[in-house]
N, C-alpha and C positions, 0 to 999 in steps of 0.2 A: 057467616060464621061457620056453618056446618061444612061448607066447601072448603074453607081454611083448614079446618081440623083434620078433614079427609086428606087434602094435599100434604099436610104436615105428616100423617101417619104413613103416607106412601114413600115420602122423602126419608123418613126414618127407617122404614124397612129396606129401601134401596141402599142406605147408608151402612146399615148393618151387614148386608150382603157383601159389600165391599171390604168392609173391615174383617170379614170372616173369611175372604178369599185364602186358600192354601197355598203358600209361597214355598216352592221346593228349596230345601237348604242347599247350600253350596257344597259341591261334592269335595269330599275329604282328599287331601293330597298326600299328607303324612300323618300317621297316627300311631299310637302304641297301646296295646291292650295287656292287660295282666289279669290272669284267671287263676284263683286260688280256692281249691276245692275243699272248703272246710264243711260247708252244709248244703250246696247245691251244685248242680252240673253246669251253670251259666249256659244252659241251652246247647251244651254239646251233646251229640247223639252218637250211639254206638251201634255197630253192625259187623258181620263176620261174613267172609267169602272163601272161595275155593274148596267148597264142600259139596257133599251131596244133599240137596234140599229135601230129599225124602227121608234123611236120617238126622234132621237138625237137632233132634232132642239128644243124641248121643254125644254131642259136642259140649255139653255142659257150659254153655255160654252164660256169663254172668257180667252184670253192669250196674254199678250201684256206688253211692257215697258211703264208705264205711270207714271204721277205725283202722289206722294203719297197724299192721302186726308187730309184735314185739321183735326187737327192743324199741321200735319207733314209736312217736306219740303223735297225736293229731289225727286228722282225717285225710282221705284221698279219694279219688276216683276210680274205683276197681274196674279191672278189664281182665276177664278171665275166659279161658277155653281150653278144651282138651283136643289136641291135634291127631285126629283118626285118619285124615286124608293125607298126612306127610306133606302138606303145602298149605296150611291154614293161615289165612290173613284176617286179623281182628283190628278194628280201627274206631276211631272218633272222629267226628266231622262237626264243622260249625260254619255257618252262613255269616258273612260280613257284608253289610250293606252300606249304601250312600257313598261309594267310591266314584271316581271318575269313569264314566262309561267307556268301554272299548279302549282301555288304557293298560299300559304295561306297569306293574308295580314290583319293586324289589321286595321280597318277603323273607323275613328274618324270624326264626324261631328258635326260642331258648326254653327248654323243657327239663322240669325236675320230675323224676318219677322214683317210686320204691320198686326194687327188685331183689330177688333171693339168690339165684345161682351164681357161682364163681365163674371166671374165664375158663379154668381148666376143668369144669365139670364134664361128666360123660353121661349120655343117655341114648335111648333108642332113636336111631336115625340121625342123631347129632347131639350137640351140647344143648343143655337147657338154657345156656347163657350165651355163648359165642354163635350158636346156630339160629337164635332168634334175632332177626334184623330189624332195626327200628327205621321206619321210613317216615318222611314227612314232605309235604308240599301243598300245593293249591291249584284249584281248577275253576274256570268259569262254569263248568258243568256240575251238577251235584253228584257227589260220589255215591253210587248205588249198587245193589247186587243186580247182576245181569245173569239171566238164565241162558247159558250157552247150549246145554242138552237137558233132557228131563233129570239127568243124574250128576249135573255139574253147575254150580253157580260161581260167577267170578265177579271181578270189579269193572265197572263200565268207564274207568279212566286209567291211564297208564301208570301202572305200579311195578311192572317188572316182576320177576319170580325170585323169590328168596334173596341171594347175594347178588342179584342182577337189578339195577335201577330201571325205572320207567321213565316215560316222558313227563309224567305229572308228580310222581313220587321219587324222592332221592334219599339215599342211605345217609343216616346221620350217625351210625353206630350200632352196636348191639345192646343186649340188656344184661349182661354180665355185671356183677356188682363190684368189680375192681379189688376183690379181696381173695384169700386163699381158700375160704370156707363159705358154707351156705348160711347167710345172714341177711335179713332184710336191711337195705342200705339204700339211702337217697342218692341217686346218680344224675348227672347232668348231661344232656345231649343238645347239641345245636348244629345248625347248617352253617359251616364255616366258608363255604363258597357261596358266590353270589347265586341267588335263585330268583327268577323272574317269572310272573304269571299274568295272564290277561283277563281283565274284567269282562262281564258281559254287557249287553246293551243297556242294561239297568243299572250298572255300576255295582254288580253283586261279585263275590268271590267266595269260593268254599275252601276252608282249610281242613286238611286231612292228615291224620298222624296215626300210624299203626304199626303192628308187628307182622312180619312174614317169617313163619316158622317153618324149619326143617326138623325140629326136635318132636318126635312122636310121644307127646306127654301133655300134662297140664302146664300151661304157662299162665301165671298171675302177676300182674303189675298194678301199680297204683299211681295215677298222675297226681301229684300234689301241686304244681305250679306250671303254667304256661305263659310265657311272654311272647307276644306277637307285635312285630313292627312291619307297617307297610308304608312304602316311600314311592311316590310316583317317579316313574323313569323320565328323563326329559326327551 
């Protein structure tokens, strides 16, 4: 009887181990995500580059979920900086997982954001609206600050410079509000041409959205909604 009970216990333990085996989920081939920034960042992270790292505090970088400024209502993900370097890039990024490894995906981004300056605005170094270019894209490599020299930090993926596109980030417009006056307005920007990015060996892809500024002043925008579509290329 004792032997029978012991055998039964061993069988039960082995059976539990088999039932608890972790089965990797099937990689996602086509998916859509929507992020609405009412109360949380949904794990989007923010950083800024093309600056002197020894003077980080002078750039007044700010990133938080806040109330939208008048006359708008609701909340948004605020991104702000003061461009003392004449070439400041501020961006948000998010890691997407469980995609098919080492595979090409068509990336579509549809972005709503609140912005204040009009197209014809004038400022030091350029327009606060038209001279602040919005770029977006994806990379298998996590976008990070890269120390080129002791006095200059740039981005480790291809973003280009200001009105020039990079290998990873493409221009999808500027941040002008479409009006003739300064007033916070929700604008929409999207990549209208096909954009393809390759996942890493683990099926990960990093989405990156940011502003490349030639305007030497304070830029403040609020992301309110981001729609992301990923479709596996045949």
